N, C-alpha and C positions, 0 to 999 in steps of 0.2 A: 121505387126508382125507375127512371126511364132507361131507354136502351143505352144511352151514353154513360149514365151513372153505373149501370150494371157492368159495362165494359171496364170502367175505371175501378170498380170494386174487384173484378177479376184480376186486374193488374196489381192492385194492392195486395191481394192474397199471394200472388207470385213473388212480389218484392219481399214480403215478410217471410215467405218460405225460404227464399234465398238468404235473407239476413239471419234467420234463426240457424240454418245449417252452417253458415259461415262462422257464426259466433261459437258454435259447438265444434267446428272442425270435422263434422261428420253428419250423416243424415241423407235424406232422399229428396232433395229439392226438385229434381226433374220430374219425378213421379207426382209431386204435388202440383207442379206447374201445369201439367196436362189436364188436371181436373179442376183447375181454379175457376173457370167460368161456370162449370156445373155446380160447384159449391156456392158461388156468388149468387146465382139466381135462386137456388134453394133457400139460402139464408135470408135473402131480401124479400122474396115474394111468396114462398110456399110453406116453409117450416113454421109451425106454431109451437112456441116453447117459452116457458117462463123460467129464465135462467136463475132467478132468485129462489124458485121453488122447483128444483130438479125432480123431486119426487111427486110433483103434481100429477094425478092420474089422467088428466086431460092432455098432458104434453105429448106432442109427436116424439117419436124415438128415432134417432139417427145412429147408424152403425157404420163406422169406417172399416170395412172388411180389409181393404188394402192398408193395413195399419202402419206400414212403413212410410206412408204419406202423411204422417203425423204433423209435419210442419204446416201443412194446409189446414188441418183441423185446429191447430193452435192459432194460426193466423185468423181463422174464422172466429174463434173465441175472442180474439183481440178486437176484431171488427164489431162483434156483438157487445163489447164493453165489459167483458168479465175477466180479461187479462190485460195488463198494460205492457208497454214496450219493454220495460225493464225485465219483466218476468219472461217475456218471449225470448229474450236473449240468454236466459238460463237453460235453454233447451239442451237436454242430454247431460247436464252437469250434476254433480253429486248434490243430493238433497232437493233437486228441483222436482216440481210436480209434472214437468213436461218431459216425460220419458221418451226414449226412442220409439217405442210403440205404446199407444195410450192404454191406460188401465183405470177401471173404476175405483181401485184402491186409492188412487191419487187425485182423481178429478171427479166431482159428482155428476158431471154432464156426460160422462162416458158410460155406455150401457154394458159393454163387455170388453174384456181384453182381446185384442186382435194382434196379428203379426204372424201367427201360424196360419198361412193362407188357406182359404177355403172354409173358414169358420164363421165369418160374419153373416152370410146369408142363412145358414142353418140356425144360428141363434136368433136372427131376425124373424125367421119363421115361427120360432117359439114365442117371441114377443107378440107377433101379429096374431097368433092363435089365442093368446091370452086376451088380446084386445077384442077379437071377434066373438069369442065364446064366453068370456068371463067378465072382463072390465066393462066393455060396451060403453065407453065414454067418448068414442068417436076419434080417438087418436089414430094417426097413420105411422107406419114404420117405413123409413127410408134407409136403404142399404146401398153404400157405394162400394163396388167391387172393381178390381183390376182385371184386365183380360187374361193375364198369365194364370191367375188362380182358377180360372174356369176349366183348367185341366184337372183340377181336383175332383174326385168322384163325389166327395161330400157336398159339393155345390149342386150336383144333379140329384142327390138324395133330397136335398132341400127344395129344389125346383119342382120335383114330382110331388112332394108332400104339399107344397103351397098350392100347386095347381089342383090337386085332388080336393083340398080343403076350400078351394075357391076364395082365397084370401085377397079380396079386393082392397083391403087396407094396407097392402104391402107393395112397395115399389123398389125395384133394384135398378140402380144406375150403373151401367158397365162402362168404365173408362177405357175405351179401346185405343190405347196409344201405340200399339204395334210392337213395342219393344219390351222384352223381359230383362232378366238380369244379365244373361250372357249373349243376348242377341234377339232376333225377331221371335215373336210368339208363333204358336202353331198356325193360326189363321190370319195373322197380320191384320190388315184393315178390312178384311172381308166381313162386314157387319152382318150380312145375311147368314153367314155360317153360324154365328151365335144366335141370331133371331130364330132360325129354323129349329135349333135345339130347344129354345124356350117355348116356341109354339108347340113343339111335340109334347110338352108337358102342360099344355092348355093355358099358356100365358098370353096376354095381350102384349104385343111388341111394337116398339116405335124406334125407327132408325133415324138418327139426326147427326148433324155437324155439331160436335160438342163445344165448338168455339163461337157458334152463332147464338148469342144470348137470347134473341127473340125465339129462335127455334127451340132452345132449351126451355124457355118459359112456356111455350105452347105445349111441349111434351109433358111437362109437369102438370099442366092444367088438364090434359087429356087423361093422364093417369088418375087424377083426382075424380074425374067423371066416369071412369070405367067401372062397371059393376059386374060382379060374378067371376072376375078373373084378377089375379095379380098382374102387375105391369112390369115389363122389362124395357128400360130405355137404353138402347145400344148407341153409344155416342162415339163417333170418330174424333179422336184428338191427336195431338202431337206431343210427344214427351219433350220436356224442356221448352214448351211453347213460349215464343216471344223474345228469345235470346238467340242471336245468330250462332253463338258458340256452343249451344246445347240443343237447339230444336231438331228433333227427329234424328238424332245422332246416336250411334251405338257407343258402348264403352263408358257411359257416364252414370250408370245406375249405382245408387248408393254413395255418391261422391258429391261433396259441396261444389258449387260452381267455382271454377278456378279464379276468375277475377270478378268477385262479387260486386264491387263498386261499379265496374264497367257494365255488368249485367243489369244492375239496378238502374243505372242511368239510361240504358237502352229501353228499359220498361217505363221510363218517364219519371223515375225517382220515387221516393217514399210518399205515401198518401196518409191522410188521417180521417178517412171516411168511417163513419159509425152507422151501423145498421140497427134500426128498431125492429127486432124480430116480433112477429105477430103473437098475440096472446093465444093460449089454447082455447078451443071452442067451448069446452066444458069448464066451468069455473069451480065446480065442487072439488075439494081437496081431500076427500075421504080415502083412507087406505083400505086395502082389502081386509075384511074381517078375519081375525084369527080365532075368535070364540064363536062356536056354533050354538051357544046357549044351552048346551046339554053337557052333563058331566061325562067324563071318560069312563066307560064301562068295558074293560078289557075282557076277552073270553077267558075262561078258567078251565083248568083240567085238574083232576085229582091224581095224586101219586099212584103210580102203577098202571095208569092208562097208557095206551100207545097212540102216538100222533106224530106226523111228520112236521118238521119245523117250517116247511113251506106252507103247510095248511095253517099253522099258527100265524105265520106272517100275513097271509091273506085275510084271516079273520080279525087280527089285531089292527091291521091297516084300515079295514072297513069301520071298525069301532072308532079309530082315531079320526077318520073323516067325518063321522057323526058329531064328534065333539069339537072339531076344528074345521071351519069353512075355508081356511086358506090351504088346506091339504089338497094337492092334485096328484093323480097317479098316471104314469106313462108306461106303456107296454110295448115290447118289441115282438108282438104277435105270438107270444107264448103265455099269455095271461091265464090260460086254463091249466098250464103246468106250474107256473110260479105261484099261482093262486091270487095274483093281483086282480084277476078277473072278478073276484068276489066283490071288490070295491065298485066295479062297474054296475053290479046289480043294485046296489044301494045308492050310489052317487054317480049316475051316468053322465051328468053335466060336467063332472070334474075328472072324467076318465078319458084319456087321449091315446088312441091307437096309432103308434108310429110305424107299425109293420116291421119287416126284417131290415131295418136300417139303423144299426146301433149308433152310428155317429149322429144321425138326426135325433135319435132317442135322447142322448145326453145333451145335445145342443138345445132341444126343446125344453129340457129341464132347466138349463142355464137361462134360457129366455124367460121361462115362467118365474124363476127365482128373481130375475131382474125386475119383474113386475110385482114383487112382494108376495109371491106364492111360495108354498113349501112343497117342492116336488119330490115324489118317491118314484124313481125310474127302475124298472125291473126287467131282467132277462136272465138267460143262463149265464153263470159265472164265466164260462169259457168264451162267450161272445162279447163280453165287455172289453176283452183285450183289443177288439177292433176299434174301440172308441177311446183308447188310452190318451191320445193327444188331446181330445176334447176334455177329458177329465183333468189332464195336466193344465190346460188353459183355463178350465173352470177354477182351479186353485189359484192361478195367477189373478183371475178376476175377483177372488174372495167370495165366490159364489157359494150359496148355502143349498146343497142338494143332498138327497139320500139315495144311494144306489143299492139295489138288492141283486146279488148274484145267487141264483138258485141252481140246483143240480150240480153242486160242487163236488169235486173229488172223484176218486175211482169208485166210491161206494154207489154211484148211480147204476153200475152193473153192466148189463149186456150192450148198451149203446156204443161202448167203446171210447177210445181216447179223444176222438174229435169233439165229443160232447162233454168231456171232463174238464172242469176248471181246476187245473193243477198249478197254475201260475198266478192266480188272482190275488192271493194274500200278499205275495211279493210286490205285485204291481200296485196294489192299493196302499201298502205300507210306505212305498216310496213317494207317494204324492204328498206335497207340502201341506202340513196342518191337518192331515186326514185322521179320521177315527175308523178303526177296523174292529168289527164285532162278529163273533162266531158262536152263536148259541147252540146248545146241545139238546134242549127239550122245549116243549111247547110253551110252558109258562115263562121260561127264560126268554124265548123269542118274543112273546107278546110284550113283555116289559121292555125289551131292548128296542122294539119297533117304536113304542111310545117314547122311550128315553131319547132316541135319536132326534126326535122333533125339537128337543130343547138344546141341541148342540149347535155348533157353528161349523162352517167349512164343508168339506167333502166327508160324508159319512157312508161307510160300506158295511152292509149286513150280509153275511154268508149263510145261506140256508141249504137244507138237504132234501133229497127226494124221498128217501125211505122213512118209514115210521120208526120211532124210537120210544122207549119207555120214559114216562114222565118221572123225573127224580126230584123235582122241586115243587113245593107247594105254591098255590096261586098267589100268595101274598109275599113271597120272597122278593127281596130287592136286589138289584144288580147294578150298582153304580159303575159308570164308565171309569176305566182305570183300575178296576177291582178284579177279584178272582174269588173262587169258592174252594175251601179245603173240604173235600168230601170224605176222606178217610184219613185218620191219624191215630197213632198210639202215643203221641207226644214224644217224650224223650227217648223212647225205645225205637222210633222210626229209623230204619237203616237205608231207606231209599225213597226218593220222591218221583212219582210219575206225573208229568205235566201234559195235559191233553186239552182238546177243544173240539166242539161239535161231535162228529160221529165217532171219534176215538175216545170220548169220555166213557161210554159204556164198556168199551174194550179195556180201558185202563182199570175201571172198577172190577171187572171180572178177573183181570190179571192180579190185582191186589188181593182179591179174595183167595185166589189159588196160592199165591205166595204166603198169605197169612196162614193158610192151612199147613204150610211147611215150616211155620215158625219164623217167617221173615215179615217183620212189621213194615208196612208200606204206607206212605202218605200219597194221596191223590189230590192234585190241584186241577180244577176246571178253570183254564185261563181263557175265559170267554172274551175278555178285552185284550185283543192281540196288539192293538195300538190305541191308546197308551197302555203299556204293560204294567202289571202290579209288581214293581221291583222289590218292595219291602217284603212281600210274602215269599217271593222267589229267593231272596237273599237269606231270609230266615230259614227257609227249607234247606238251602245249601249249607248253611252253618250247622244246622241240627242233624241233617242226615248225611251230608257229604257227597251224595250221589244223586244225580238228576238224569231222568230219561224223558225226552220230549217225543210225543207221538202225534203225527199229523197226516191227514189225507191230502197231501200237497207235495210238490217237489221240495227237496231239501233246501234249495236256494231261496232265501228271502222270506220264508214262512214263519211258522211258530218256533221252530228251533233257533232260527236267527234272532227272533224277538227275545227269546229267553237268554241267549248268549249275550245279547247287547245289554242286558240288565247288569252284567258284570264287567262291562267295557270301561268303566271309570276307575279301574284299579282295585275293585273289590276282589276278595279271594274267589278264585274260580273253582267250582266243584268238579268232580268227575262228571263229565257230561257226554251222554250218548244221544244221538238224534235219529229217531226212526221216522222215515218218510218214504214217499213213493219214488224209488230210485231207478225203476225200469219203466219202459213204455208199456202200459197195460194193453190188453186185448179185450175181447168180449168174454164176460163170465158173470156169474151171479154176484151180487154185492158181497156176500160173505167170502166167496172165492177170491174176489178182488182184494179184499183187506188181507186175506191170508197170503196171497201171492206177493203183495207189496211188503209183507212183513210188519204190518201195523195192527194185527188182530190180537186178541187176548193171549193166545198161545205164544206169539212172537214177543209180545211185551213181557210176559212172565219169564221166558227164556233169557231175554236180554237182562232183565232185572236180577235174575238168579246169578248170571255170570258176573254182572257188575258188582254185586255184593261179595261174591267169592273173591274177586280180584282185590276189592277194597280190604279184605281181611288178610291178604298176603303181605307180610312185612317188607 
């Protein structure tokens, strides 16, 4: 397209953004209008994408980080010929693919769910890393951000990571339209304020008038020719551009244009321009290989050996990487502690150090998953809480990632409460469609590491710092949604202890102590915390009448709540006591921590003894 045609395309994108929001009665047309010229030039001249094959490995990748400007994205899809006008006007309506903020669950051309601001660039960095170090098909990653979201710290985690990795296949376009939701942004139209920040992280920066289509075109060309650095195009724009009643005016964010017909007329009326988007440079359409050509040979431990589940995690993950070439591992600079670093020794080309930036850690995993990889991201369980919003949005995207939270619970010992993951089970159980697994020994851990690869959605594996006795044989199976009954006297059982992870050995020791007193106890290893084994729990409740849950976690949202929910549909509720970490721990040895929290064998036995006595009272 020539200059005049590019201007006309920008106007068409503005008109269609206004019309879509008007049909919905809601939306963000003014935020779309500011970026319309930026989108028009990208779509017509620089994006390489086969819309008929969105999974094509050579396609450029576009991420609309300012997801509220979805009318602009949908208007661009219409210009590209993949949406028609009728569908455009279903925007934000029940059953429509055109949601208020775009998601890949609905549209195959969307890379990641956006709308929680500050996430598009971090995920884009993950996609660009996959392109630079794994795919190597020549695609570029284009991310469009708003200026308001540059107040988010996650943006600068991403900027530093991209600069450090010298991701010259990544371009961020910042739509500096000066106005946020409630008024002016922090830096207004001071383009250099943003450019200085990007340059500090070793980015190449270009400052332009975002409504001068020729300047935009030149900036994109400069970004394409820049080597050794990512590029940030800082574009001065006007919110609501082109309409007198909206241009550069406050108080209009998130509102349809009041008189849409008048605004459309001022913009010159509807157009029917169609853009032929360029084909990807690489014509090959091969997906990343999942089969490494070698059988999976998991590490094995004999019963009675002592091993930490974090050690088993690292060894099993390394074996999985040998069998599957799509497995990638991401670390938050604790790989020596989580044992994820073992993977790096065998598969350094698929190991990515994200440093102490947990938001970027999870975002990189989401970006890798968008490129067909199977990411395992690992850090301390306590620190994953920093990335909860990224995990939540990964679920919105339908992303398939595996998260490992190591050093969980008070059992880590002397490091104290700042390092103890005591909220992680609650956090991960609350994520839509998640799977939460908590192994107690090495063989169980190895099997669950491998089993997680075959699941969908967000998968969480909780591992422990200290060594524990191996209680399962190396050939034992652990289906997700299952449990293991480790002690039972059958019909004579008077109490059921339900444990997971580090509390399983404590529950077994308590059961042995109670058995010596003539109290038959059933012990359930509830390694699958979500989904939970309702059938086994209900059978135990029916046959023993009394349940005690034991967890190295705060009482809210963890194992006890998972067990209680098994009876939430009207099933008879047993006598239920929940042992958990109810105080704020300090520094102490692991066994002292468990005792102080009231979740060691002694406390479990005392609770069980009292519960049985109470049950016998008429």
